[in-house]
C-alpha positions in Angstrom: -19.9 114.8 12.5 -18.4 111.6 12.5 -20.6 108.2 10.6 -22.2 106.3 12.7 -22.6 103.1 12.4 -24.6 101.0 14.3 -24.3 97.2 15.6 -26.3 94.4 16.5 -25.2 92.5 19.3 -26.5 89.5 20.6 -25.2 88.8 24.4 -26.3 86.0 25.8 -28.2 87.7 29.8 -26.2 86.8 32.1 -23.7 89.3 30.0 -26.7 91.3 29.9 -27.3 91.6 33.5 -23.1 92.8 33.7 -23.7 95.2 31.6 -27.1 96.6 33.4 -25.4 95.8 36.7 -22.7 97.6 35.7 -24.7 100.2 33.9 -26.9 101.1 36.5 -24.2 101.5 38.9 -22.1 103.6 36.7 -25.1 105.8 36.2 -24.3 105.1 32.5 -26.2 103.0 29.1 -26.1 99.5 28.5 -24.3 101.1 25.3 -21.7 103.5 27.0 -19.8 100.8 29.1 -19.6 98.5 25.8 -17.9 102.2 23.3 -16.0 102.4 27.8 -14.7 98.3 27.3 -14.2 99.0 23.4 -12.3 101.3 24.4 -9.7 100.0 26.4 -9.6 97.3 24.7 -7.9 99.4 21.9 -5.7 100.1 25.8 -4.9 96.6 25.3 -4.5 95.7 21.5 -2.2 98.4 21.6 -0.1 98.0 24.3 0.4 94.2 23.3 1.5 95.7 19.3 4.5 97.9 21.2 6.1 94.4 23.6 3.8 95.8 26.8 0.7 94.4 29.5 -2.1 94.8 30.9 -2.8 94.4 34.8 -3.5 95.8 37.7 -2.5 97.5 40.4 -3.2 98.7 44.6 0.7 99.3 44.3 2.2 101.8 41.4 4.9 99.7 42.9 4.0 96.5 42.5 1.4 94.3 40.2 -1.2 92.4 41.7 -1.9 91.0 38.6 -1.3 90.6 35.1 -4.2 90.2 32.5 -2.9 87.4 30.4 -4.9 85.1 26.9 -7.2 88.7 26.6 -5.5 89.0 23.0 
């Protein structure tokens, strides 16, 4: 079994509303949304370390949006 660490997190009411909206629409919890967000940050972090970029695409052959300033 993995060791778990409890974290306390203070967020603005606006961010809390965003978390609730995402959790409700995805059928998960705010905790799960935060875990998934951290998993995405890990991907972005590792990509940056390897000289890659993070972006959004609708077509695999064309970058629509490059996400900058995340890390």
